[in-house]
C-alpha positions as CSV (number, residue, x, y, z in Angstrom):
1,M,144.7,58.7,92.5
2,K,144.4,62.5,93.4
3,K,143.0,62.9,89.8
4,V,140.5,60.8,90.4
5,L,139.4,62.1,93.5
6,F,140.0,66.3,92.2
7,G,137.7,65.0,89.2
8,V,135.2,63.5,91.5
9,S,135.3,66.4,94.1
10,A,134.5,69.1,90.6
11,F,131.5,66.7,89.5
12,A,130.2,67.6,93.2
13,L,130.8,70.6,92.8
14,I,128.9,71.6,90.1
15,T,126.2,69.2,90.7
16,L,125.8,70.9,94.3
17,S,125.7,74.7,92.3
18,A,123.5,73.1,89.3
19,C,121.1,72.2,92.6
20,N,121.6,75.4,94.0
21,D,120.1,77.2,90.7
22,G,117.3,74.9,89.9
23,D,116.1,75.8,94.0
24,K,117.2,79.2,93.7
25,S,115.0,79.5,90.6
26,S,111.9,77.2,91.7
27,K,111.2,79.8,95.0
28,E,112.0,83.0,92.3
29,N,109.1,81.3,90.3
30,D,107.1,80.3,93.6
31,I,107.4,84.2,94.8
32,T,106.5,85.5,91.6
33,K,102.9,82.9,91.5
34,M,102.5,84.2,95.1
35,N,102.7,87.7,93.9
36,A,100.7,87.3,91.3
37,D,98.3,85.8,93.1
38,T,98.2,88.7,95.8
39,T,97.9,90.9,93.1
40,K,94.7,89.3,91.9
41,N,92.9,88.8,95.1
42,V,93.9,92.9,95.6
43,D,92.4,93.6,92.5
44,T,89.3,91.1,93.3
45,D,88.7,92.9,96.6
46,K,88.5,96.7,94.6
47,K,86.3,94.9,92.5
48,Q,83.7,94.2,94.9
49,I,83.2,97.9,95.9
50,A,81.9,100.8,92.8
51,E,84.2,104.0,92.9
52,V,82.0,106.8,92.3
53,T,83.5,110.1,90.7
54,P,81.1,113.4,91.9
55,A,79.6,114.0,88.8
56,F,80.8,117.9,89.1
57,S,84.6,118.0,88.5
58,N,84.3,122.4,88.4
59,V,83.2,123.3,91.6
60,D,83.8,126.3,92.9
61,P,86.5,126.0,95.9
62,K,84.9,128.1,98.4
63,L,81.2,126.2,97.5
64,S,83.2,122.7,98.2
65,V,84.8,124.1,101.7
66,S,80.9,124.8,102.7
67,L,79.5,121.5,100.9
68,K,82.4,119.7,103.5
69,N,80.9,121.9,105.8
70,V,77.7,120.4,105.3
71,V,78.6,116.6,105.1
72,D,81.0,116.7,108.3
73,Q,78.3,117.2,110.3
74,Y,75.7,114.9,108.4
75,L,78.9,112.3,110.0
76,H,78.4,114.2,113.3
77,I,74.9,113.0,113.4
78,K,75.5,109.4,111.9
79,N,78.6,109.0,114.7
80,G,76.0,110.3,116.9
81,L,73.2,107.4,116.3
82,V,76.3,104.6,115.9
83,N,77.2,105.8,119.6
84,N,73.1,106.2,120.9
85,D,73.6,109.2,122.1
86,G,70.4,111.8,120.6
87,S,72.0,114.9,121.9
88,A,75.1,114.5,120.2
89,A,72.9,113.5,116.9
90,A,71.0,116.5,117.7
91,K,74.1,118.9,117.8
92,G,75.1,118.0,114.4
93,G,71.8,118.7,113.2
94,K,71.2,121.9,114.7
95,E,75.0,122.3,113.2
96,M,74.0,121.2,109.5
97,D,71.5,123.4,109.4
98,D,72.8,126.6,109.8
99,A,76.0,125.1,107.6
100,I,73.3,125.5,104.5
101,G,72.4,128.6,105.4
102,K,75.9,129.2,105.6
103,I,76.6,128.4,101.5
104,D,76.5,130.9,98.9
105,K,74.2,129.4,96.0
106,S,76.0,132.5,94.1
107,L,78.6,130.2,93.6
108,L,76.7,127.4,91.6
109,T,76.6,126.9,88.2
110,T,73.3,126.7,86.6
111,E,73.7,123.3,86.1
112,Q,75.1,123.2,89.5
113,K,72.2,124.8,91.1
114,K,69.7,123.3,90.1
115,V,70.8,120.3,91.5
116,Y,71.2,121.5,94.2
117,D,67.9,123.2,94.9
118,G,66.4,119.6,94.3
119,I,68.3,119.3,97.1
120,E,68.6,121.7,99.7
121,D,65.0,122.0,101.3
122,D,64.3,118.3,102.3
123,L,68.3,119.1,103.7
124,K,67.0,121.5,105.9
125,E,63.8,120.0,107.1
126,H,65.4,116.3,108.0
127,A,68.4,118.4,109.6
128,E,65.9,120.9,111.5
129,H,63.7,117.6,112.5
130,I,67.0,115.2,114.4
131,G,67.8,119.0,115.7
132,K,65.2,119.4,117.8
133,N,64.9,115.7,118.9
134,A,67.7,115.0,121.3
135,G,65.5,112.7,123.4
136,D,63.5,110.6,120.6
137,I,66.3,108.8,119.0
138,E,64.1,106.5,116.6
139,H,62.6,110.2,115.5
140,E,65.6,111.0,115.0
141,R,67.1,108.1,112.9
142,E,63.7,108.0,110.6
143,H,64.6,111.3,109.3
144,F,68.3,110.6,109.2
145,S,67.7,107.6,107.0
146,M,65.9,110.1,104.6
147,M,68.5,112.5,105.3
148,S,71.3,110.0,104.0
149,E,69.6,109.7,100.7
150,D,70.0,113.5,100.4
151,V,73.3,113.7,101.6
152,Y,74.2,111.0,99.5
153,D,73.1,112.9,96.1
154,L,74.4,115.6,97.1
155,V,77.8,114.0,97.9
156,K,77.7,112.5,94.4
157,S,76.8,115.5,92.5
158,F,79.9,117.6,94.0
159,G,82.1,115.4,96.5
160,A,82.4,115.5,99.8
161,G,86.5,116.4,100.5
162,Q,87.3,112.8,101.7
163,T,86.2,109.4,100.7
164,L,82.9,108.4,101.9
165,Y,81.9,104.9,101.8
166,H,78.2,104.3,101.0
167,D,76.9,101.5,103.3
168,Q,73.5,99.7,103.2
169,C,71.6,97.1,105.8
170,P,68.8,95.8,104.2
171,I,66.7,95.2,108.0
172,A,67.1,98.5,108.8
173,N,63.6,100.6,109.1
174,D,61.4,97.3,109.8
175,S,63.7,95.0,107.3
176,K,62.6,98.1,104.6
177,G,66.7,98.6,104.4
178,G,68.1,101.7,105.1
179,M,71.5,103.5,103.5
180,W,74.3,105.8,104.8
181,L,77.2,107.6,104.2
182,S,80.7,106.7,106.5
183,E,84.1,108.5,107.0
184,I,85.4,104.4,107.6
185,K,84.8,100.9,105.9
186,E,85.2,99.6,109.0
187,A,80.7,98.7,109.6
188,K,79.3,100.8,112.6
189,N,75.4,100.8,111.8
190,P,73.9,104.3,112.7
191,Y,70.2,102.2,112.7
192,F,71.2,99.9,116.1
193,G,73.4,101.9,117.9
194,G,76.4,100.2,116.5
195,K,75.4,96.8,116.3
196,M,73.7,94.6,113.6
197,N,76.9,95.1,111.6
198,D,77.0,91.7,110.0
199,C,74.5,92.6,107.5
200,V,75.7,95.4,107.1
201,K,77.5,95.9,102.9
202,V,79.8,98.2,101.5
203,M,78.0,99.4,97.8
204,E,80.6,102.2,97.4
205,V,83.6,104.4,97.9
206,I,82.8,107.9,97.0
207,K,86.4,110.3,96.5
């Protein structure tokens, strides 16, 4: 009788162990599948935003610092407009104009100089207009829209010393559309004082 009980107990133990191994294997398969699905989603998210690498990889370090200062003042303008603060935007415009004036163009290669010269004059003009119109924020936004195109070309060519996001709003500028660069991925629309963010689409990330 003892032998029979022992045999039944041993069989039950083996069966329980097999079930546990089966559950463990099933769980591991589920985790593996879940991780695969997560990776797929992350990859999909990454593909939705194009990554842009600056065209020039041989930018002089001193020049890079000067250009980053220009971009920093652009972001100052952008954040002023997000906050509906024309005075802050004007301050950024004045400081951006000063930063452009301090760029040592002798540090540019011949090819780099051609690109930069095609941007500089327009950039200065927009910075000056924004700097002089603290009391007219809509006028600042008009020049910011054009300035953003120039800064975009500048950053795509030389980099910005930081990651930037290329944003677009199709209903800005009387539904003509408008773009800008931002240091954060979260949408904060400078054309509508930080509102109307649902229409904003992140087009690219520039690294």
